[in-house]
N, C-alpha and C positions, 0 to 999 in steps of 0.2 A: 503494499499500500504506499502510496507517495505521501509524504511530510507536506502538507498545505501550508505550514506556518511560516515559510519564507514568502509565499507568494501572497499569504495575508498580509504581513509585516510591510510589503512593498506598495501595498494599495493606498490610494489617496483616503483620508480620514472618511470623507463621505461615501466612497465606493465600500469601505470596510464597514460603515455603519449599516449602509443599506443592506450588504451581504448578511447581516446577522439576522434579517428576517426572511430569509429563502427557506422554503421548506426543505427538509434533509434530502428528499429524492433528486429535487433540482439544484441543489447549492454546488456540487460539483462542476455541472455546466455552467453556472453563472460566475464562480469562481474563475474559471478557465477564460471567460470572455473577458471578465474585467482585468484580468491578471496579464493577458495578453495585449488589451488596451494599453495599460500602463505601461507595460515593457517597451511598446513600440513608441509611446510618448516620451518616455525616458530617453530612448535613443536618438529622438529628434532635438530633444533638448540639452542633450550631454556630449553628443559628437559634434564637435566643431567643423570638421570637416565634410563639406555636402557628399563628396564621391564616397567617403567612409560610412556614412549615415545610409547612403544608398546600397551599400553592399550588404550592410546589417539587415536593412529591410528585403532585399532581394534574398538573403539566406532564410529569413523566416517564411518569406512567400514559398520558398521551395520545400522548405520541412513541412509547412500547413498544406501543401499539395502533393506530398509523397506519400505513398501507401503505408510506410512504417511511422511515419510521423516523428522520426529521430528520437523517439523515446528511449531506444537503446544505446544513446550516446549521452546519456546522463544528464539530460536537460529536464529538470523539474517541471518546469511549465508545459512542455510537449506531453510529459507524462500525464499532467493532469488533463491535458485536451484529448487524452484518449477516450475519456466520456463522450465526446463528441461523436466517435467512430468514423465512419466515411464524411460526414457531413463539415468535418474539421475544415476540409479543403474550401468551404465557403469562407471561412474567416481569413482567407489571405487578402479579401479586399480591403480589409483594415490595413494592411501594409500599403494598399495603395493609396488609401484615403490620407494614411499620415505622411506618405512621399509627397503629397501636394503641400506640405508644411516646409518642404525643402526649397530654398532660394533667396535670393536676397531681398530684404524688405525694403518696401512693404510688400507682403504678399497681397495678391489682389482678391476681390470678394469672391470670385469662383473658386480659388483653390480653398478658402476657408469654407465654402459651403460644401466642396466636395469632401473634406475631411469630416465635417458633422454627417454628412449623407451616410458616410462608409460607417461610422461608429454607430449611426442609427440602424444601417442594415445588418449589424452584427447582431443586436438584439431582435429584428425581424427574423434572422436566420433562427436564433433560439427559440423564439415564439413558433415558428413553423416545426420545428424539430419537437417541440412538445405537443403538436396539434393545435396550437391557437392562431387567431387572426395575427398574420406577421404586420397588417398596415398599421394598427394600433401601436404595437410595440416599435416599428419603425418611426412613428411621429413622435412618440414620448422619447426614444433613444435620440433622435436628432434635436430635439429640444435639451435634453440633458447635455448633449454634446457642445452645443452652442454656450449654454449658459457656464459649463465647466472651462471652455476653451477662452472666452473673453477675458476674464480677469488674469490669465496667464500670459497675455501678449502685452510685450513692453512698448511695442511700436504704436504710437496713438493712432496713425492710420489705420492699422490692422484691427485695434481694438474698437474704434469706431465703426468698421465695416462690420465685424462680428456682433456689435451692439444692434446695428443695423439688421442684420439677418436675424437675431434673438428678437427684436420688436415685431418682424413680419411672421414669425412663428405663430402657429394654431396652439395655443395654450391651454385649450380646453384640457379638463382632467381626462386622461384616456382611460377606457374600460378594459382594465387588464386582470387577468384571472390571477388566483392565489400563487401558482406556479412562478409569476413575473412580479411577485412583491417587490424585489430589489430595484426594479426599473420603476416602480410606481413611486417608491421612497425618492429615488434619484429625480425622477420627473417632477414630484411635489417640491423638492427642494430647489429644482432648477426654476421653476414657475415662481418661487418667492423672490429670488434674486434677478433672474432673465439677463444674466451676465453682468451686472452691475457690480458684484460683489462675490466672493467666494461662496459656495454651495452652503457652507455652515456658518456663514455670518449672521449676527443677529441673535437677540434671545429667543426667537421663536422658532429656530431652526430644529433643534433637538425635539421641540413639541410636535412640530410638523412632521419629523420622522417617524417620531413614536406613535402618533396617530394613525399614520399612513401605514407603518409596518404591523402595528396589530389589528388596526380595524379596517385598513384598506379604503379609508375615506377620510 
């Protein structure tokens, strides 16, 4: 059995909090998705040389699409993603989305939108894997991605573009099943800030997470 502790420790606080409300049967799937998203984001943020970042993203893309998934090479994240089975290959689109964030600033609006769309598609893939409506999960995931991304952008032009995208997003509460409770929590936190501040900002953030996590509303 794979030790998930390092993957959990690497998650952003909001993602770690949301994951606490995942049902036991779907928790490994959600953890794999969130941990992969975090790993790819960290690659973009920490690797200064664009070519090296692209090489690392290409490696992840190849591993996700390969039949063995690279689990035998001792990569805990790939081992965790074994729970996805053959559907793991669909998560290669996340690497494509994060690759849009490589380039000289300011990145344009289309690049930011493509990254958010790819992150939303990851949740849509999970919903479909679990037999649920992927469209609601996609919308919720994209909103979370935009609200999560905007505060992390240091270039004022990029942040303004991300905030514009967030302002245009459909923020109606998504109709999500219990299986996708972590996404409901993340979407609710995102709807509070809409990119204007980190997801756990403000005194009401934990109350929102608790209400959505336990009650689903």
